Phi, psi and omega in degrees: 000309182292322180296320178295321177299322179292328177296324182277331180219081185293346182266003182287112181294317179297320178294321179297318179297315179295318180297314179297321178296318178295319177298318180296318178296318178298318179297320179295318179295320178295322177295320177299315180298319179296317181293322177295320179295326179285345181087019181261075187292324180296318177296323179297319180299318177297317180293328178295321177301316179294321181292321177297322176297317178296322178294318178296320177296322178292324178302324176291324180289324186271353175038085175083003179285162182260113176248030187295329179296316178292321179298317178297321179297316181293322176298318180295316179295323177297318179303311179297312185295312181296325180294321182290329179266011176061037172258070188292332178293336175266332182291318184300310179296325178294319179294318178297319178294323177296320179293320179294320181286319185223105184274039178278169182297323182297320180294317178295320180294320179295319179295319178296319180294322179291322180287334181290329185282000000 
């Protein structure tokens, strides 16, 4: 959506800011996924803090827009990361939030795995 707007008005500063913010958030989520695959959960927790900050900044830019898909993704990644570093008191709320945001099988499986540990 933002990219299409930039094609029609490449000089629009608000659209450029939103586009850059979305690209940065996407890069952060990809970095989180790489760290989780490597098994580096502590590094993932640090990256998640940065990603939540980027998401909150985007929320201000998009004024009432729905960034729920990214929020659900971050909750799910938080659930995995906190569970792996044995911070179960933080994993449970993240898992519950992931299930509320995205009622997919992956969210339920992550919550079950976190509660199991």
